[in-house]
All heavy atoms as a GROMACS GRO file, in nm:
protein
  592
    1MET      N    1   5.120  10.705   2.622
    1MET     CA    2   5.122  10.595   2.710
    1MET      C    3   5.055  10.473   2.650
    1MET      O    4   5.108  10.365   2.662
    1MET     CB    5   5.060  10.638   2.843
    1MET     CG    6   5.097  10.563   2.966
    1MET     SD    7   5.265  10.586   3.022
    1MET     CE    8   5.231  10.611   3.193
    2GLN      N    9   4.932  10.498   2.596
    2GLN     CA   10   4.862  10.386   2.534
    2GLN      C   11   4.933  10.334   2.410
    2GLN      O   12   4.935  10.213   2.387
    2GLN     CB   13   4.721  10.435   2.492
    2GLN     CG   14   4.621  10.434   2.608
    2GLN     CD   15   4.483  10.476   2.556
    2GLN    OE1   16   4.470  10.550   2.462
    2GLN    NE2   17   4.379  10.425   2.623
    3VAL      N   18   4.995  10.419   2.335
    3VAL     CA   19   5.070  10.377   2.219
    3VAL      C   20   5.183  10.287   2.259
    3VAL      O   21   5.206  10.182   2.194
    3VAL     CB   22   5.122  10.500   2.142
    3VAL    CG1   23   5.216  10.456   2.030
    3VAL    CG2   24   5.008  10.581   2.082
    4ASN      N   25   5.258  10.320   2.366
    4ASN     CA   26   5.366  10.239   2.413
    4ASN      C   27   5.316  10.108   2.462
    4ASN      O   28   5.378  10.002   2.436
    4ASN     CB   29   5.445  10.313   2.521
    4ASN     CG   30   5.532  10.422   2.462
    4ASN    OD1   31   5.568  10.420   2.347
    4ASN    ND2   32   5.572  10.515   2.549
    5ALA      N   33   5.204  10.107   2.528
    5ALA     CA   34   5.148   9.978   2.582
    5ALA      C   35   5.104   9.892   2.464
    5ALA      O   36   5.127   9.770   2.464
    5ALA     CB   37   5.027  10.008   2.671
    6THR      N   38   5.050   9.952   2.360
    6THR     CA   39   5.008   9.876   2.242
    6THR      C   40   5.129   9.818   2.173
    6THR      O   41   5.130   9.700   2.136
    6THR     CB   42   4.930   9.965   2.150
    6THR    OG1   43   4.814  10.017   2.214
    6THR    CG2   44   4.881   9.886   2.028
    7LYS      N   45   5.232   9.900   2.162
    7LYS     CA   46   5.358   9.849   2.100
    7LYS      C   47   5.414   9.732   2.176
    7LYS      O   48   5.463   9.636   2.122
    7LYS     CB   49   5.465   9.960   2.089
    7LYS     CG   50   5.435  10.062   1.985
    7LYS     CD   51   5.544  10.167   1.983
    7LYS     CE   52   5.520  10.273   1.870
    7LYS     NZ   53   5.617  10.380   1.869
    8MET      N   54   5.410   9.745   2.312
    8MET     CA   55   5.461   9.637   2.395
    8MET      C   56   5.376   9.508   2.376
    8MET      O   57   5.435   9.400   2.371
    8MET     CB   58   5.460   9.678   2.542
    8MET     CG   59   5.570   9.777   2.573
    8MET     SD   60   5.559   9.850   2.739
    8MET     CE   61   5.582   9.706   2.841
    9ARG      N   62   5.247   9.525   2.364
    9ARG     CA   63   5.157   9.407   2.334
    9ARG      C   64   5.190   9.347   2.203
    9ARG      O   65   5.198   9.224   2.187
    9ARG     CB   66   5.013   9.449   2.347
    9ARG     CG   67   4.965   9.439   2.493
    9ARG     CD   68   4.811   9.467   2.498
    9ARG     NE   69   4.800   9.604   2.542
    9ARG     CZ   70   4.713   9.688   2.513
    9ARG    NH1   71   4.609   9.648   2.435
    9ARG    NH2   72   4.708   9.810   2.560
   10VAL      N   73   5.205   9.428   2.104
   10VAL     CA   74   5.242   9.382   1.969
   10VAL      C   75   5.369   9.306   1.970
   10VAL      O   76   5.384   9.199   1.916
   10VAL     CB   77   5.246   9.500   1.871
   10VAL    CG1   78   5.304   9.452   1.739
   10VAL    CG2   79   5.108   9.554   1.847
   11ASN      N   80   5.472   9.361   2.046
   11ASN     CA   81   5.600   9.292   2.053
   11ASN      C   82   5.588   9.164   2.122
   11ASN      O   83   5.649   9.060   2.090
   11ASN     CB   84   5.699   9.388   2.124
   11ASN     CG   85   5.750   9.503   2.034
   11ASN    OD1   86   5.740   9.490   1.911
   11ASN    ND2   87   5.796   9.608   2.096
   12ALA      N   88   5.506   9.160   2.233
   12ALA     CA   89   5.488   9.032   2.305
   12ALA      C   90   5.423   8.928   2.213
   12ALA      O   91   5.457   8.815   2.214
   12ALA     CB   92   5.406   9.063   2.425
   13THR      N   93   5.326   8.976   2.132
   13THR     CA   94   5.259   8.883   2.039
   13THR      C   95   5.358   8.832   1.935
   13THR      O   96   5.364   8.709   1.903
   13THR     CB   97   5.146   8.955   1.963
   13THR    OG1   98   5.052   9.003   2.064
   13THR    CG2   99   5.074   8.859   1.873
   14LYS      N  100   5.448   8.918   1.888
   14LYS     CA  101   5.555   8.874   1.792
   14LYS      C  102   5.645   8.772   1.853
   14LYS      O  103   5.682   8.676   1.788
   14LYS     CB  104   5.633   8.998   1.745
   14LYS     CG  105   5.562   9.087   1.646
   14LYS     CD  106   5.646   9.200   1.606
   14LYS     CE  107   5.574   9.296   1.509
   14LYS     NZ  108   5.660   9.415   1.477
   15VAL      N  109   5.681   8.792   1.980
   15VAL     CA  110   5.765   8.694   2.049
   15VAL      C  111   5.691   8.562   2.057
   15VAL      O  112   5.754   8.458   2.037
   15VAL     CB  113   5.803   8.752   2.188
   15VAL    CG1  114   5.866   8.639   2.272
   15VAL    CG2  115   5.894   8.870   2.178
   16ARG      N  116   5.562   8.565   2.091
   16ARG     CA  117   5.488   8.441   2.098
   16ARG      C  118   5.479   8.369   1.960
   16ARG      O  119   5.497   8.250   1.953
   16ARG     CB  120   5.349   8.461   2.155
   16ARG     CG  121   5.341   8.463   2.307
   16ARG     CD  122   5.205   8.478   2.353
   16ARG     NE  123   5.173   8.622   2.348
   16ARG     CZ  124   5.058   8.676   2.386
   16ARG    NH1  125   4.962   8.601   2.436
   16ARG    NH2  126   5.042   8.803   2.380
   17VAL      N  127   5.458   8.450   1.860
   17VAL     CA  128   5.455   8.393   1.722
   17VAL      C  129   5.587   8.328   1.688
   17VAL      O  130   5.596   8.218   1.638
   17VAL     CB  131   5.412   8.500   1.621
   17VAL    CG1  132   5.439   8.451   1.480
   17VAL    CG2  133   5.270   8.541   1.641
   18ASP      N  134   5.696   8.400   1.720
   18ASP     CA  135   5.832   8.345   1.696
   18ASP      C  136   5.853   8.215   1.773
   18ASP      O  137   5.911   8.119   1.716
   18ASP     CB  138   5.935   8.449   1.729
   18ASP     CG  139   5.942   8.562   1.626
   18ASP    OD1  140   5.886   8.546   1.519
   18ASP    OD2  141   6.005   8.667   1.658
   19ALA      N  142   5.808   8.215   1.895
   19ALA     CA  143   5.826   8.089   1.979
   19ALA      C  144   5.746   7.976   1.920
   19ALA      O  145   5.792   7.861   1.913
   19ALA     CB  146   5.781   8.118   2.122
   20THR      N  147   5.622   8.007   1.869
   20THR     CA  148   5.540   7.907   1.808
   20THR      C  149   5.606   7.854   1.678
   20THR      O  150   5.613   7.733   1.652
   20THR     CB  151   5.402   7.961   1.770
   20THR    OG1  152   5.339   8.005   1.894
   20THR    CG2  153   5.316   7.858   1.714
   21LYS      N  154   5.669   7.945   1.600
   21LYS     CA  155   5.736   7.903   1.478
   21LYS      C  156   5.854   7.814   1.511
   21LYS      O  157   5.877   7.713   1.441
   21LYS     CB  158   5.791   8.025   1.401
   21LYS     CG  159   5.678   8.103   1.329
   21LYS     CD  160   5.738   8.224   1.252
   21LYS     CE  161   5.631   8.304   1.184
   21LYS     NZ  162   5.691   8.425   1.124
   22MET      N  163   5.925   7.844   1.620
   22MET     CA  164   6.039   7.766   1.659
   22MET      C  165   5.986   7.624   1.698
   22MET      O  166   6.048   7.521   1.670
   22MET     CB  167   6.116   7.827   1.778
   22MET     CG  168   6.195   7.949   1.734
   22MET     SD  169   6.264   8.046   1.869
   22MET     CE  170   6.366   7.925   1.951
   23GLN      N  171   5.871   7.619   1.774
   23GLN     CA  172   5.816   7.487   1.813
   23GLN      C  173   5.778   7.405   1.686
   23GLN      O  174   5.800   7.287   1.676
   23GLN     CB  175   5.694   7.508   1.898
   23GLN     CG  176   5.732   7.548   2.041
   23GLN     CD  177   5.611   7.571   2.129
   23GLN    OE1  178   5.506   7.605   2.077
   23GLN    NE2  179   5.623   7.557   2.258
   24VAL      N  180   5.717   7.476   1.587
   24VAL     CA  181   5.676   7.410   1.470
   24VAL      C  182   5.796   7.356   1.398
   24VAL      O  183   5.799   7.238   1.346
   24VAL     CB  184   5.595   7.508   1.375
   24VAL    CG1  185   5.577   7.450   1.235
   24VAL    CG2  186   5.461   7.534   1.437
   25ASN      N  187   5.905   7.439   1.385
   25ASN     CA  188   6.026   7.392   1.323
   25ASN      C  189   6.089   7.274   1.392
   25ASN      O  190   6.134   7.176   1.332
   25ASN     CB  191   6.123   7.511   1.311
   25ASN     CG  192   6.086   7.613   1.205
   25ASN    OD1  193   6.008   7.580   1.115
   25ASN    ND2  194   6.137   7.732   1.224
   26ALA      N  195   6.085   7.279   1.530
   26ALA     CA  196   6.139   7.166   1.606
   26ALA      C  197   6.060   7.042   1.578
   26ALA      O  198   6.116   6.928   1.566
   26ALA     CB  199   6.141   7.199   1.752
   27THR      N  200   5.925   7.056   1.565
   27THR     CA  201   5.841   6.940   1.534
   27THR      C  202   5.872   6.883   1.400
   27THR      O  203   5.880   6.763   1.378
   27THR     CB  204   5.687   6.980   1.543
   27THR    OG1  205   5.666   7.035   1.674
   27THR    CG2  206   5.602   6.861   1.518
   28LYS      N  207   5.894   6.976   1.300
   28LYS     CA  208   5.928   6.929   1.165
   28LYS      C  209   6.060   6.853   1.168
   28LYS      O  210   6.072   6.750   1.100
   28LYS     CB  211   5.944   7.050   1.074
   28LYS     CG  212   5.809   7.113   1.032
   28LYS     CD  213   5.833   7.230   0.935
   28LYS     CE  214   5.704   7.297   0.904
   28LYS     NZ  215   5.720   7.417   0.822
   29VAL      N  216   6.155   6.898   1.248
   29VAL     CA  217   6.284   6.825   1.262
   29VAL      C  218   6.260   6.687   1.317
   29VAL      O  219   6.318   6.585   1.268
   29VAL     CB  220   6.383   6.908   1.343
   29VAL    CG1  221   6.508   6.825   1.379
   29VAL    CG2  222   6.425   7.036   1.267
   30GLN      N  223   6.178   6.682   1.421
   30GLN     CA  224   6.147   6.548   1.482
   30GLN      C  225   6.078   6.461   1.376
   30GLN      O  226   6.108   6.337   1.371
   30GLN     CB  227   6.054   6.567   1.603
   30GLN     CG  228   6.129   6.625   1.726
   30GLN     CD  229   6.031   6.647   1.840
   30GLN    OE1  230   5.918   6.679   1.822
   30GLN    NE2  231   6.087   6.640   1.962
   31VAL      N  232   5.985   6.513   1.301
   31VAL     CA  233   5.916   6.433   1.199
   31VAL      C  234   6.019   6.380   1.094
   31VAL      O  235   6.018   6.263   1.058
   31VAL     CB  236   5.806   6.515   1.131
   31VAL    CG1  237   5.752   6.444   1.008
   31VAL    CG2  238   5.692   6.541   1.228
   32ASP      N  239   6.110   6.472   1.053
   32ASP     CA  240   6.212   6.431   0.954
   32ASP      C  241   6.301   6.320   1.016
   32ASP      O  242   6.333   6.224   0.944
   32ASP     CB  243   6.297   6.547   0.913
   32ASP     CG  244   6.219   6.646   0.822
   32ASP    OD1  245   6.117   6.610   0.770
   32ASP    OD2  246   6.267   6.758   0.806
   33ALA      N  247   6.340   6.333   1.143
   33ALA     CA  248   6.421   6.231   1.206
   33ALA      C  249   6.344   6.098   1.215
   33ALA      O  250   6.401   5.993   1.192
   33ALA     CB  251   6.461   6.277   1.351
   34THR      N  252   6.213   6.110   1.243
   34THR     CA  253   6.135   5.983   1.247
   34THR      C  254   6.127   5.919   1.114
   34THR      O  255   6.134   5.792   1.098
   34THR     CB  256   5.992   6.019   1.298
   34THR    OG1  257   6.005   6.076   1.425
   34THR    CG2  258   5.909   5.889   1.310
   35LYS      N  259   6.112   6.002   1.011
   35LYS     CA  260   6.111   5.949   0.871
   35LYS      C  261   6.243   5.875   0.837
   35LYS      O  262   6.242   5.771   0.772
   35LYS     CB  263   6.086   6.055   0.767
   35LYS     CG  264   5.940   6.109   0.763
   35LYS     CD  265   5.924   6.218   0.664
   35LYS     CE  266   5.784   6.271   0.659
   35LYS     NZ  267   5.771   6.392   0.573
   36VAL      N  268   6.351   5.932   0.878
   36VAL     CA  269   6.480   5.874   0.857
   36VAL      C  270   6.489   5.739   0.926
   36VAL      O  271   6.535   5.638   0.873
   36VAL     CB  272   6.597   5.964   0.899
   36VAL    CG1  273   6.730   5.897   0.899
   36VAL    CG2  274   6.602   6.087   0.813
   37GLN      N  275   6.440   5.733   1.051
   37GLN     CA  276   6.441   5.607   1.128
   37GLN      C  277   6.350   5.503   1.058
   37GLN      O  278   6.391   5.382   1.043
   37GLN     CB  279   6.392   5.628   1.271
   37GLN     CG  280   6.486   5.699   1.359
   37GLN     CD  281   6.430   5.726   1.496
   37GLN    OE1  282   6.310   5.736   1.518
   37GLN    NE2  283   6.516   5.732   1.598
   38VAL      N  284   6.234   5.542   1.008
   38VAL     CA  285   6.147   5.454   0.934
   38VAL      C  286   6.218   5.404   0.811
   38VAL      O  287   6.214   5.280   0.784
   38VAL     CB  288   6.014   5.522   0.905
   38VAL    CG1  289   5.937   5.440   0.804
   38VAL    CG2  290   5.934   5.550   1.027
   39ASP      N  291   6.280   5.494   0.738
   39ASP     CA  292   6.351   5.447   0.616
   39ASP      C  293   6.463   5.350   0.650
   39ASP      O  294   6.484   5.253   0.581
   39ASP     CB  295   6.409   5.569   0.544
   39ASP     CG  296   6.302   5.652   0.472
   39ASP    OD1  297   6.189   5.601   0.461
   39ASP    OD2  298   6.329   5.769   0.435
   40ALA      N  299   6.534   5.378   0.760
   40ALA     CA  300   6.642   5.285   0.805
   40ALA      C  301   6.582   5.148   0.833
   40ALA      O  302   6.645   5.044   0.802
   40ALA     CB  303   6.717   5.342   0.923
   41ARG      N  304   6.468   5.145   0.902
   41ARG     CA  305   6.406   5.018   0.938
   41ARG      C  306   6.365   4.945   0.809
   41ARG      O  307   6.374   4.822   0.801
   41ARG     CB  308   6.283   5.042   1.027
   41ARG     CG  309   6.330   5.077   1.168
   41ARG     CD  310   6.220   5.073   1.266
   41ARG     NE  311   6.266   5.109   1.401
   41ARG     CZ  312   6.209   5.199   1.477
   41ARG    NH1  313   6.099   5.253   1.440
   41ARG    NH2  314   6.262   5.227   1.593
   42LYS      N  315   6.317   5.023   0.713
   42LYS     CA  316   6.275   4.956   0.583
   42LYS      C  317   6.394   4.897   0.517
   42LYS      O  318   6.385   4.785   0.460
   42LYS     CB  319   6.212   5.062   0.488
   42LYS     CG  320   6.068   5.108   0.526
   42LYS     CD  321   6.016   5.203   0.426
   42LYS     CE  322   5.880   5.256   0.465
   42LYS     NZ  323   5.832   5.364   0.378
   43VAL      N  324   6.508   4.964   0.522
   43VAL     CA  325   6.631   4.908   0.466
   43VAL      C  326   6.671   4.776   0.536
   43VAL      O  327   6.704   4.684   0.475
   43VAL     CB  328   6.749   5.012   0.472
   43VAL    CG1  329   6.881   4.954   0.437
   43VAL    CG2  330   6.720   5.127   0.374
   44GLN      N  331   6.655   4.782   0.668
   44GLN     CA  332   6.692   4.658   0.747
   44GLN      C  333   6.597   4.544   0.709
   44GLN      O  334   6.639   4.433   0.695
   44GLN     CB  335   6.678   4.688   0.895
   44GLN     CG  336   6.792   4.774   0.954
   44GLN     CD  337   6.775   4.803   1.095
   44GLN    OE1  338   6.661   4.811   1.146
   44GLN    NE2  339   6.887   4.826   1.171
   45VAL      N  340   6.464   4.574   0.697
   45VAL     CA  341   6.368   4.471   0.660
   45VAL      C  342   6.403   4.417   0.522
   45VAL      O  343   6.397   4.296   0.502
   45VAL     CB  344   6.223   4.534   0.663
   45VAL    CG1  345   6.127   4.439   0.598
   45VAL    CG2  346   6.184   4.561   0.806
   46ASN      N  347   6.432   4.508   0.427
   46ASN     CA  348   6.467   4.460   0.293
   46ASN      C  349   6.593   4.376   0.295
   46ASN      O  350   6.600   4.274   0.222
   46ASN     CB  351   6.484   4.580   0.200
   46ASN     CG  352   6.350   4.643   0.159
   46ASN    OD1  353   6.249   4.585   0.174
   46ASN    ND2  354   6.356   4.769   0.119
   47ALA      N  355   6.692   4.412   0.379
   47ALA     CA  356   6.815   4.336   0.391
   47ALA      C  357   6.782   4.197   0.445
   47ALA      O  358   6.839   4.094   0.399
   47ALA     CB  359   6.915   4.407   0.474
   48THR      N  360   6.695   4.190   0.544
   48THR     CA  361   6.652   4.065   0.605
   48THR      C  362   6.581   3.982   0.501
   48THR      O  363   6.609   3.862   0.488
   48THR     CB  364   6.562   4.091   0.726
   48THR    OG1  365   6.635   4.171   0.816
   48THR    CG2  366   6.528   3.961   0.792
   49LYS      N  367   6.493   4.042   0.421
   49LYS     CA  368   6.421   3.966   0.316
   49LYS      C  369   6.520   3.909   0.219
   49LYS      O  370   6.507   3.795   0.173
   49LYS     CB  371   6.324   4.059   0.245
   49LYS     CG  372   6.199   4.088   0.322
   49LYS     CD  373   6.106   4.181   0.242
   49LYS     CE  374   5.982   4.215   0.319
   49LYS     NZ  375   5.899   4.318   0.244
   50MET      N  376   6.622   3.989   0.177
   50MET     CA  377   6.722   3.937   0.086
   50MET      C  378   6.797   3.819   0.147
   50MET      O  379   6.826   3.721   0.077
   50MET     CB  380   6.818   4.050   0.052
   50MET     CG  381   6.758   4.153  -0.040
   50MET     SD  382   6.860   4.306  -0.057
   50MET     CE  383   7.004   4.241  -0.135
   51GLN      N  384   6.833   3.824   0.278
   51GLN     CA  385   6.903   3.715   0.341
   51GLN      C  386   6.810   3.589   0.338
   51GLN      O  387   6.860   3.479   0.318
   51GLN     CB  388   6.936   3.754   0.486
   51GLN     CG  389   7.050   3.854   0.495
   51GLN     CD  390   7.082   3.890   0.639
   51GLN    OE1  391   6.993   3.891   0.723
   51GLN    NE2  392   7.201   3.931   0.661
   52VAL      N  393   6.682   3.610   0.373
   52VAL     CA  394   6.596   3.492   0.376
   52VAL      C  395   6.583   3.433   0.238
   52VAL      O  396   6.589   3.310   0.220
   52VAL     CB  397   6.452   3.540   0.424
   52VAL    CG1  398   6.350   3.428   0.401
   52VAL    CG2  399   6.462   3.572   0.574
   53ASN      N  400   6.567   3.522   0.135
   53ASN     CA  401   6.560   3.473  -0.001
   53ASN      C  402   6.685   3.394  -0.044
   53ASN      O  403   6.680   3.292  -0.106
   53ASN     CB  404   6.532   3.587  -0.101
   53ASN     CG  405   6.395   3.641  -0.086
   53ASN    OD1  406   6.303   3.574  -0.037
   53ASN    ND2  407   6.372   3.763  -0.133
   54ALA      N  408   6.805   3.451  -0.002
   54ALA     CA  409   6.928   3.384  -0.035
   54ALA      C  410   6.932   3.248   0.037
   54ALA      O  411   6.976   3.150  -0.026
   54ALA     CB  412   7.044   3.473   0.007
   55GLY      N  413   6.889   3.243   0.162
   55GLY     CA  414   6.883   3.112   0.232
   55GLY      C  415   6.796   3.018   0.164
   55GLY      O  416   6.830   2.897   0.154
   56GLN      N  417   6.683   3.062   0.117
   56GLN     CA  418   6.586   2.974   0.051
   56GLN      C  419   6.645   2.921  -0.079
   56GLN      O  420   6.636   2.804  -0.112
   56GLN     CB  421   6.455   3.044   0.026
   56GLN     CG  422   6.372   3.069   0.149
   56GLN     CD  423   6.252   3.151   0.123
   56GLN    OE1  424   6.242   3.221   0.019
   56GLN    NE2  425   6.154   3.152   0.213
   57GLU      N  426   6.708   3.014  -0.155
   57GLU     CA  427   6.771   2.971  -0.282
   57GLU      C  428   6.884   2.866  -0.261
   57GLU      O  429   6.892   2.768  -0.334
   57GLU     CB  430   6.830   3.093  -0.352
   57GLU     CG  431   6.722   3.184  -0.412
   57GLU     CD  432   6.774   3.311  -0.465
   57GLU    OE1  433   6.896   3.326  -0.480
   57GLU    OE2  434   6.696   3.400  -0.492
   58THR      N  435   6.962   2.886  -0.152
   58THR     CA  436   7.067   2.796  -0.118
   58THR      C  437   7.009   2.658  -0.085
   58THR      O  438   7.058   2.553  -0.127
   58THR     CB  439   7.146   2.849   0.009
   58THR    OG1  440   7.205   2.973  -0.030
   58THR    CG2  441   7.260   2.750   0.044
   59CYS      N  442   6.896   2.656  -0.008
   59CYS     CA  443   6.829   2.528   0.027
   59CYS      C  444   6.781   2.458  -0.099
   59CYS      O  445   6.801   2.336  -0.114
   59CYS     CB  446   6.717   2.550   0.123
   59CYS     SG  447   6.774   2.595   0.287
   60VAL      N  448   6.716   2.532  -0.190
   60VAL     CA  449   6.663   2.472  -0.314
   60VAL      C  450   6.780   2.416  -0.392
   60VAL      O  451   6.769   2.305  -0.449
   60VAL     CB  452   6.583   2.581  -0.394
   60VAL    CG1  453   6.550   2.530  -0.534
   60VAL    CG2  454   6.457   2.614  -0.317
   61TYR      N  455   6.886   2.493  -0.402
   61TYR     CA  456   7.004   2.447  -0.480
   61TYR      C  457   7.062   2.323  -0.424
   61TYR      O  458   7.097   2.227  -0.490
   61TYR     CB  459   7.106   2.561  -0.487
   61TYR     CG  460   7.227   2.529  -0.563
   61TYR    CD1  461   7.225   2.515  -0.702
   61TYR    CD2  462   7.351   2.506  -0.500
   61TYR    CE1  463   7.339   2.484  -0.775
   61TYR    CE2  464   7.468   2.472  -0.574
   61TYR     CZ  465   7.458   2.461  -0.708
   61TYR     OH  466   7.572   2.431  -0.782
   62THR      N  467   7.076   2.318  -0.288
   62THR     CA  468   7.132   2.200  -0.219
   62THR      C  469   7.045   2.080  -0.242
   62THR      O  470   7.099   1.971  -0.264
   62THR     CB  471   7.149   2.233  -0.066
   62THR    OG1  472   7.227   2.346  -0.055
   62THR    CG2  473   7.212   2.119   0.006
   63VAL      N  474   6.914   2.097  -0.229
   63VAL     CA  475   6.822   1.983  -0.246
   63VAL      C  476   6.835   1.936  -0.390
   63VAL      O  477   6.840   1.812  -0.412
   63VAL     CB  478   6.677   2.024  -0.212
   63VAL    CG1  479   6.576   1.916  -0.261
   63VAL    CG2  480   6.663   2.047  -0.064
   64ALA      N  481   6.843   2.025  -0.487
   64ALA     CA  482   6.852   1.989  -0.629
   64ALA      C  483   6.983   1.908  -0.651
   64ALA      O  484   6.984   1.805  -0.717
   64ALA     CB  485   6.853   2.108  -0.718
   65LEU      N  486   7.093   1.953  -0.592
   65LEU     CA  487   7.220   1.878  -0.601
   65LEU      C  488   7.209   1.740  -0.538
   65LEU      O  489   7.257   1.640  -0.599
   65LEU     CB  490   7.334   1.960  -0.535
   65LEU     CG  491   7.387   2.075  -0.612
   65LEU    CD1  492   7.499   2.150  -0.527
   65LEU    CD2  493   7.446   2.033  -0.743
   66LEU      N  494   7.148   1.733  -0.422
   66LEU     CA  495   7.137   1.600  -0.356
   66LEU      C  496   7.053   1.510  -0.441
   66LEU      O  497   7.085   1.390  -0.453
   66LEU     CB  498   7.072   1.624  -0.217
   66LEU     CG  499   7.167   1.682  -0.111
   66LEU    CD1  500   7.091   1.708   0.019
   66LEU    CD2  501   7.280   1.584  -0.080
   67ARG      N  502   6.944   1.562  -0.498
   67ARG     CA  503   6.859   1.472  -0.581
   67ARG      C  504   6.940   1.427  -0.704
   67ARG      O  505   6.931   1.304  -0.743
   67ARG     CB  506   6.738   1.548  -0.629
   67ARG     CG  507   6.634   1.561  -0.519
   67ARG     CD  508   6.507   1.630  -0.575
   67ARG     NE  509   6.409   1.638  -0.464
   67ARG     CZ  510   6.312   1.730  -0.460
   67ARG    NH1  511   6.298   1.814  -0.562
   67ARG    NH2  512   6.229   1.730  -0.364
   68ARG      N  513   7.018   1.516  -0.763
   68ARG     CA  514   7.095   1.474  -0.880
   68ARG      C  515   7.195   1.363  -0.843
   68ARG      O  516   7.212   1.265  -0.910
   68ARG     CB  517   7.166   1.598  -0.938
   68ARG     CG  518   7.236   1.566  -1.069
   68ARG     CD  519   7.307   1.679  -1.123
   68ARG     NE  520   7.431   1.692  -1.045
   68ARG     CZ  521   7.515   1.799  -1.048
   68ARG    NH1  522   7.489   1.897  -1.124
   68ARG    NH2  523   7.626   1.795  -0.979
   69GLU      N  524   7.264   1.389  -0.729
   69GLU     CA  525   7.369   1.294  -0.686
   69GLU      C  526   7.302   1.159  -0.647
   69GLU      O  527   7.358   1.054  -0.675
   69GLU     CB  528   7.447   1.348  -0.573
   69GLU     CG  529   7.527   1.477  -0.601
   69GLU     CD  530   7.619   1.458  -0.722
   69GLU    OE1  531   7.686   1.354  -0.728
   69GLU    OE2  532   7.625   1.546  -0.812
   70LEU      N  533   7.188   1.167  -0.578
   70LEU     CA  534   7.116   1.040  -0.546
   70LEU      C  535   7.076   0.965  -0.670
   70LEU      O  536   7.082   0.841  -0.678
   70LEU     CB  537   6.993   1.070  -0.459
   70LEU     CG  538   7.018   1.098  -0.314
   70LEU    CD1  539   6.894   1.154  -0.246
   70LEU    CD2  540   7.067   0.976  -0.240
   71GLY      N  541   7.037   1.043  -0.768
   71GLY     CA  542   6.995   0.978  -0.895
   71GLY      C  543   7.106   0.914  -0.969
   71GLY      O  544   7.091   0.811  -1.035
   72ARG      N  545   7.230   0.964  -0.947
   72ARG     CA  546   7.348   0.904  -1.011
   72ARG      C  547   7.399   0.791  -0.929
   72ARG      O  548   7.490   0.715  -0.974
   72ARG     CB  549   7.462   1.012  -1.022
   72ARG     CG  550   7.436   1.118  -1.121
   72ARG     CD  551   7.555   1.211  -1.123
   72ARG     NE  552   7.543   1.315  -1.221
   72ARG     CZ  553   7.626   1.413  -1.231
   72ARG    NH1  554   7.731   1.424  -1.153
   72ARG    NH2  555   7.603   1.504  -1.324
   73GLY      N  556   7.351   0.775  -0.804
   73GLY     CA  557   7.399   0.669  -0.720
   73GLY      C  558   7.532   0.703  -0.653
   73GLY      O  559   7.593   0.618  -0.598
   74ILE      N  560   7.565   0.831  -0.656
   74ILE     CA  561   7.696   0.871  -0.592
   74ILE      C  562   7.677   0.877  -0.442
   74ILE      O  563   7.766   0.834  -0.366
   74ILE     CB  564   7.744   1.006  -0.648
   74ILE    CG1  565   7.774   0.990  -0.800
   74ILE    CG2  566   7.866   1.056  -0.568
   74ILE    CD1  567   7.807   1.117  -0.867
   75ILE      N  568   7.564   0.926  -0.401
   75ILE     CA  569   7.525   0.934  -0.260
   75ILE      C  570   7.432   0.823  -0.228
   75ILE      O  571   7.329   0.812  -0.292
   75ILE     CB  572   7.473   1.075  -0.219
   75ILE    CG1  573   7.573   1.183  -0.250
   75ILE    CG2  574   7.431   1.075  -0.076
   75ILE    CD1  575   7.521   1.324  -0.227
   76TYR      N  576   7.460   0.747  -0.124
   76TYR     CA  577   7.372   0.641  -0.088
   76TYR      C  578   7.287   0.685   0.027
   76TYR      O  579   7.340   0.722   0.131
   76TYR     CB  580   7.454   0.514  -0.059
   76TYR     CG  581   7.534   0.468  -0.175
   76TYR    CD1  582   7.671   0.502  -0.182
   76TYR    CD2  583   7.478   0.401  -0.281
   76TYR    CE1  584   7.748   0.459  -0.291
   76TYR    CE2  585   7.554   0.363  -0.391
   76TYR     CZ  586   7.688   0.392  -0.393
   76TYR     OH  587   7.769   0.356  -0.498
   77ALA      N  588   7.159   0.669   0.017
   77ALA     CA  589   7.066   0.707   0.127
   77ALA      C  590   7.055   0.597   0.228
   77ALA      O  591   7.070   0.482   0.191
   77ALA     CB  592   6.929   0.742   0.066
   0.00000   0.00000   0.00000
């Protein structure tokens, strides 16, 4: 009788350990999903930085062209 009770307790402990392992695995999956979201945000930030840089380059180029044309007297201020 005691042996069976001990076996049942051991089995119950194994079930709890398995449940804990499942929770840990679920947490790992959530962490991985969060990392993916963070990486996606980094990509978005980098894309935005590239757009800003392209916009700045366009402005610098436009100003340079305007100065050149003003210097030639083609565009009158």
